[in-house]
N, C-alpha and C positions, 0 to 999 in steps of 0.2 A: 310571258309567252305571246301575249297580244302584240307587244312591241315587235317581236321577231316576225310574227305573221304579217304585220303591216309593212315592215321593212322589206320582206320578201315580195309583197305585192308591188312595192315601188320598183324593185328590180325587174320583175316580170313585165310590168307596164313600160318601164324604161327600155328594155330590150325590144319589146314589141314595137314601141314607137320608132326606135332607131332602124329596125328592119323595114318597117313600113315606109319611113322617110326615104331610105335608100332605094327600096324597090319601086316606089312611086315616081322616082325621077327628080324629086325636088333637089337633090344634091347634084344632079347633072348641070344645073344652072349655077353652080358654084355658090350655093346657099344652103344653110342648115339652121333649123330652129331648135335643134336638139339640146343645145346648152340651156335655152330658156325653159324648155319642157322638163329636162332632167334636173336642172338646178333650182328653178324657181316655181315650178308647178307641182311636180310629184311629191317632193318632201313635205311641203305644207299640207297638201291634200291628205297624204298618208298620216301625218301627225294628227290632224283633226279627226280623221277616221279612227285612229287607234284610241284617241281620248274618248270619243263618243262610244266606241265599242266597249271600252272598259267601263264607262258609266252605265251603259245598258246592262252589263253583266253584274254590276255591283248592286247589292241590296241596301247598303247603307249610304252614308254621305261620302262625297268625294270632295276633298278640300282643294283649294287652289294649288297648294304645294304638291299634293299627290297628282293632280292633273298635269302640272308642269313636269314632274318626274316621269310620268308615262310618256308625255310628248318628247322629252329630251332623249329618253331611251329609244323611242321610235326613230328619232332623228339620227342617233348614232347608228342604228341598224340600217336605216334607209341610206344614209350617206356612205356607209361601208359597202353595202350591196350595189349601190349605183356606181361607186368607184370601180368595183369589180366588173360591172357591165361595161363601163367606159373602156377599161383596159382591154377587155375581151373584144369590144367593138373595133377599137383602133389598131389592135394587133392582128386579129383573126379575120373579121368581117370586112373592114374597110381600112386597110393600111394607109391609104392615101388621104385620110380624113384631115390630118394636119395641113397638108398641102392645099386641100380644098378650102380650108378656112383662111389660109394665108392668101390665096388667090381672091377669095371673097372680100377680104379686107382691102386689097389693092383695087378691085373693081368698085367697091363702095367709095373709096377715096377719090378715084377718077370721076365717078358719077356725081360727086359733090363738088366738082370743079376746084379741087385743091391744087395748089401750086405743085410743080414737079418735086420740089424739095420736100414739101409736106407729104406727098405720095410716098416718096422714098422713106421718110421717117415712119410713116404708118406701116409700110411693108416691113421695116426692120422691127417695129414693135410687135407686129403680128408674128414674125418669125420667132421672137422671144416668147410670146405668150403661147402660141400653138406649137410647142415642142415639149418633149419629155425631158425632165420631170416637171417643168413649170405647169403644164396643163393638168397633169395628174394631181399636183398639189391644189390647184384651184378647183379641180373637180371634186376634191374631198372637202374643202373648206366652205365653198359657197352653199352647197346643199345643207351643210351643218348649220351655218349661220341662218339661212332661210327657215329651216325647221325649228331652230331654237327660238327665233323671234316669233314664229307662229305659235309655238307652245306657250310662250310667256303671255301672248295676247289672248289666244283662244281659251286658255284656262279660266279666264274671267267668266266667260259665257258657259263653260262646260261644267264648272263646279256645281255640285248638287248638295243641298242640305242646309 
């Protein structure tokens, strides 16, 4: 149950971040840090939080394997809930998000003084990445990988006994 609780926390924090980023005008400049926050920050933080939460509630020893199990289950819930948040965000709250990210990729390529051919190539790559279902698949896999790696590493420090 702790894993579900921390997975839900990641979803609530993820939705909160997306709404704040949108409302604050960050996305008005064709930029977004949402992928970093929702993929690489929230899942690891929630994995460690759930592992520590479980350890604090446990009276006995917590093995490395049990800690990893708690972390991976939290990762599954977190990645699932964050995927639902992403889909809700890009369909309901900000339907132009994919276009925003494609524009950002083009602006970034131009700012880095790439050749016109390279700019076109990067725009084409951005159109492939920031489209459905590609972005949806990546939105599920990256948080899962980040959370799993965190669980494997953090379990060394969290095991007790």
